[in-house]
Steps between C-alpha positions, in 0.01 A plus 500: 500500500521472119260252337686215328480513123431184307502614142726803493876452504783757498393630163118443461339169410695266274468141372465278200238638259161330493574304821435606854534765604572674168159426340236717332266426785745634756570810279129573489464462873805714563362778276177493687669513849764755416236713325277496805784593736627786282152649435553793738305815464210604269702557183507270199757245578772388258763223473789481241587148377828427320677173409809351350509273189408160642223302324320461827459870530212471247323276764573702812438849365133446403441318828631786710314745279171320573568492871571868519203595278281282720628693808398826331839617386593636154786311338775665289688250295859593383629168358862391528705757700764483767390461862632858591285644219187358666606659831557828325171489307305409816611836646470696182146392429403555863394132506403319821700192416760372255549138391792339321459157358846345497722231650809717456800295418325163508439292184183547298322210674470716812308821549421734783301797620655803668284784653578865546311739717381855379845635606674270262662289774458128539248398760600429858480159647199608709307619193581180311385294798176705509432416129566132572261501799230658280552240231424218752141617540200544270562811295171490308289712740758780486534520124377792298132529389444478120484874469834542688716263304830634380610538139821399313707722261840487351755775541664533157787727591616320817834401355576852392429638848747261653758570227484873585517437874807281452679762286419770755716309758805544276701828567376781277772594261659168473475266200600141421645584159801294407407206726416161366267331752370140509161480664365149582129532574458129580205483254310666774308805602762754394557370152374816342548778749858436612663511151287805425619689799865437431459590130317822576790603729736458216655158542569248226278218625556128443180339623477131585224299674232721321296234321258362770277209388327420832752224579846640473503753786827462700606194297871520452504872533434794741638576835505134623709398193721801449764298312298542184513876537872490582574298185301740283689799656838352399370393159361843417787703657248667724593750779243355742237229539192488708275201562149539645276226634153413385328799674801729475524591867854367527811538292844338466769695308811411300808716424655507154718199579180284574561497869176477704422786740253403767256701712744564774747671273224706343388609852848600590553693180175691538552560870853629443375734219199632689705529821761719324226713355318546829199313376511190724247543784555363851869412448400147428348259251277195566584155372414141600687244708624358159723803418873448510703610803730679252211743435473567864868569534491728188220710653664514845813641343297792377313561824181333379298216654342184357157429645439130450154355459344161433499386134238670280501839350177590677690468830781718355246768418338474845836568657572787259173660598563444868853651492420760233750351249486552125714204385468130562512174325596133478802314376270329249447831321199663658582866524265748671556873463220666679570838330364340184299181582322319774627158415787331336577626148782327304495753210515805727801347688672435175449863403658622820806278428510631143492861636812428702666336203425798275624748746822313577589447144677171598421134397243311702760257623679786678183663634271214602735276707464715814608259779662158534225255620562244769490141361137401512322186387126440469322171420145375532338175603156421379257336752141382528294566806620551859834659569824304497652781695323384809666159488772447759778391255448819296495719813826342627668543156396871497636561849833337405530711191436820692772407744749441223429837339519690827536876475668490156175440310137423526251231414141550383245220456142573405191378320425677177185710508415428132583128444551180707874523543735567790778746430839441656744789488839541662761772463833572659868569435588134439345400163592129536330484838189683368463262215559193729231614749234581242544163321499312822190662630317448172597134516351474849182676407469299174537180696231613736246557219642212281539732203821627335637851563459743211704803416318827567396732222 
C-alpha cells in the first residue's frame, strides 16, 4: 500500500511563498532528506537546481542548496531555465537528482519545488512519500561530517546546452525563414532561451513577456492568458503565436487569425503527423481525463487509441512508459515527446507544430484545427478545509447531472492537485445542456462552501 503524501501534490510541493509549507525551513529540510535518499553508491553525488523568475526563488534556492550540501551532495546552480531543461541537464550531467523551483502557471506569490530522479523523470508517489517520511524524523545524525560536505558551483553554459537540445528536436534541413512568430514567455523561465531557439532556426521573432521583475510572472500573459498573445499575433501580422507558462513546460498556440489552439489540437496534429510518418509508437497517445472526446474520435478514425490518465503530466508520462508510447499530453498544453524529453516541454511541442506548418506550406488556420471538439465547459469553485463533494446535496446534484448527460457526454469533478479548488467539467453534444449542468453544479458546490464559484484558468 502506498504511503499517503502530505506535502507533495500532483506536481511537487506548492504553496504561498514564505508561509507553510513553502518556507525556507522546509526547503532546507527537503534538501537534507532528498539528498540522503539519493546518495546511492560511493561516487561524488550531485544535484542540479534551476528556478523560474519569482522573487521567492532567491529565498528557496539557497535553503535547498544548504540542505543538499549538508547531506553531502554537490550542488550545480543553473539559474532561470525551463523545467524540461532541468530534467535534461540532470541526465546530461549524470546527476543524482534534479530540482526545479517554480509554481508553474501560478502567480508570483506562490512557489513550488519539483524533483527529478537521475533518469530525468519526475519522482514516483512512493519516492515522494519516502522523502516525506524521512523529513518527519531527526535528520541531524545522518547528515554529512564536516569533511564530507558538498560544494556549490554555477554552470555558466546551461542555457546554451538546452538551446542546442531544443534545436536538435527540429527536423534537420528545415528552417523557419519567412515566418513571423510571436512568443510569449510569461516573464518566466524561458524568457531568454525560447526567443533564441526560434531566431537561430531562422524565424522573425516577436518576443513578449520577456522582462521579468520578480513579480510579473504569468501576470496578464502566458499560457493561462493567451488572449494577449493572440492580440499581438493579429497586431503584428504574425503567422503563429505561442504562449508558454512560467516554467515553460506547457504551451498554448494561436493561428494567424488569433484563434487559440489548445493542447488537444496540438496532440492531434503531432499524432497525425507522426502516425503518417510511422514514428508514433504503440498506435496510441496518452492524455488525461480532461482531454476532449473529439480528440478520442479523431484518433479512432485513424486506428489509434487514447490512453486516458488522471490529471497531471507525471501520470501521463507513467502511462507512456508503461505502454511504450512516445507522445502524450494535456489539454492545458503539457506536451511530452519521449523521443526528445522526459517531461512536458512547451517549446519542443511548438517546434513540432512548426515543422508540420513549414512542410505543409499552408496557413496555421488550415493546419492546426485538426478536429471539431465537443462542447466542453470547465469552472472552478474555491474552498477551505474539508470536502464539499462529500455533502449529500452536492452528491445528489452530481448524480442528477450524470443522468441528464447519459451516454452523449461525460462529467468530471475533481479536486485540484495544486490549489484549493474543485474543478467541474462537462462535455457533450448539447452545448446548452453542458453549460447549464456546469453552472448548476458550481452553484451547489459554492453554496456548500459559502464561497462564490470562479471561472477556471
